[in-house]
N, C-alpha and C positions, 0 to 999 in steps of 0.2 A: 343668308345674309352673313352669318358667322362661319369663318373657316373651321375646319376640324380642330385645328391647332388652338384656336381661341375658345371653342366649346370645351376642350380638354382642360385648358388652364383655368377657365372660369369655374368649371366644375370642381377642380382641385381647390379653388378658393372658397367655394361653397362649403366644402368639407372642412377647410381650415377654419372658416369662421365658426362652424359648429364645434370644432375642437376647442377654439378659443373660448366659447361659452363654458365648456367644462373646465378649462384652465382657471377661469375666473370663479366658477362655483367652488372649485377645490380651494382656491385662495380665500374665498368667503368662509368655507368650512374651517380652515386653519385659523382664521381670525376669530370666528365664533368660539373655537376651542380655547382661545387665549382670553376669552371674556372681553373682546373688543368689538362690541356689536355694531358700532359706527363703521368700523373698517369692514366688518362682515357685510353690512348693508351696502357700502360702496362697491364692494366686488359683485354682489348680487345684481346691482344696477348695471355694472360693466358687463356682466353675463347677458343681461337683457339686451344691451346694445349689440353685442356680438351676434345674438340670435336674429335681431333686426337686420344686421348687415348680411347674414347668410341668406335671409329671406329676400333681401333686395337683389342680390346676385341670382338667387333661385328664379324670382319673377322676371328677371331680365332674360335668362335663358328660355324660360317658357314663353315669354313675349316674342322671341325671335323664332319661335316654333322649333326649337332644338330640344334635346332631351337632357334633363337633369339626371346625373348619376351620383347616388350617395354611396359612400364606402364605409369601411369600418373606421372608427375614430380611435387614435391612440389614447392610452391611459394618461391622465394628466399627472404632474407632480403633485403630491399630497402633503409632503413634509418640508418644512423650512426651518433654517436656523434662528430666524428672527423676523420681526416685522419689516425691517429694512430689506432683508433678503427677499421677502415676498414682493416688495415693490421694485427691487432691482430686477427680479425675474419678470415681473410684468412689463417693465420698460423693454427688456430684451425681447420679450415676446411681441410687443408692438413693433419694434424695429424689424423683426422677422416679417411681421405682417405687411409693414411698409414695403420691404423688398419685393414680397409676392405681388403686391398691387402694382409696383413700378414695373415688374416683369411683364404683367398682363398689358399695362399701358404701352410698353415697348413694342410688344407683338402687334397691338391694335395700331400703333402709329406706323410700324413697318408695313403692315397690310393696308394702310390707308383706310381703316375702318373707323370713319368719323363718328358714327353713332356710339360705338364702344368707347372711343376716346372721350367723348362728351359725358357718357354715363360714369366713367371712372373718375372724372374731375371731383365729384362729391366725395369719393373715397380718399383721394389724394389729399384733399383739404382736411378731411376727418382725421387722417393719420398724423398730420402736423399737429392738430389739436390734442390727439391721444398722447403723443410723445411728449409734448410740452406739459400735459397734465401730470404724467408720471414723473417727469424730470423735477417738477416743482414740488411734488409730494416727497420725493426722495430728499431733496434739499431741506424741506421742513423736518423730516424725520432725522436727518443727520444733525441739524441744529438742536433739535429736542434732546437727542441723546438719552439719558437715563431720567430726564425730568418727567415724573409721573403726572405732574399737574398739566404740563404743556400736552402730554400724550392724551390726556382726558379731554382737553379742549379740542384737539384735532379729531378725536374719536367722535365727539359730540357734533362738530362741524360736518364731518362726513356722513353721519347719520341722517342729514337732511337732504342729501342728494336724491334727485328724482330723474327719471328718464321719460321724456316726452318725445315721441318720434317726430322728426321734422316734418312740418306741413308740406314742404316743397318736394316730397319724395312720392314715388308711385306705390309704396308699400303701405 
């Protein structure tokens, strides 16, 4: 049902999603080291989401009777110059992920693989939300500047974040 080309790029995306999990765990660790527990929690939740995404792709490949191929995962960046740098890096990471997913969608459309095109719609919509979230948080951090009280409020707000896997998914 899936072409060899689609299997290859979806496998690549599975590995990228696992890499994304590590990227966000490294960001969480950086925030924890800065005594920003709410921000650390935010990124741990983000890491959980990335693992969920990886497994959603994983299950799609398995469900098409194809083979999942896991590869080595690159080491994530562990050091940042500031909290704002962390969030700007996260936004760039999400933009890269969006490009990857669009690339898979382009192949699926070229091959007229309607099942894969339908499957990818959820990820395309998710990426719009992810980029908007990080853009909003960057704007808030830029407005906050050196205001420690405002940073404390945002840190407390982010500590309340939870991840509940969407009910309408197959994972």
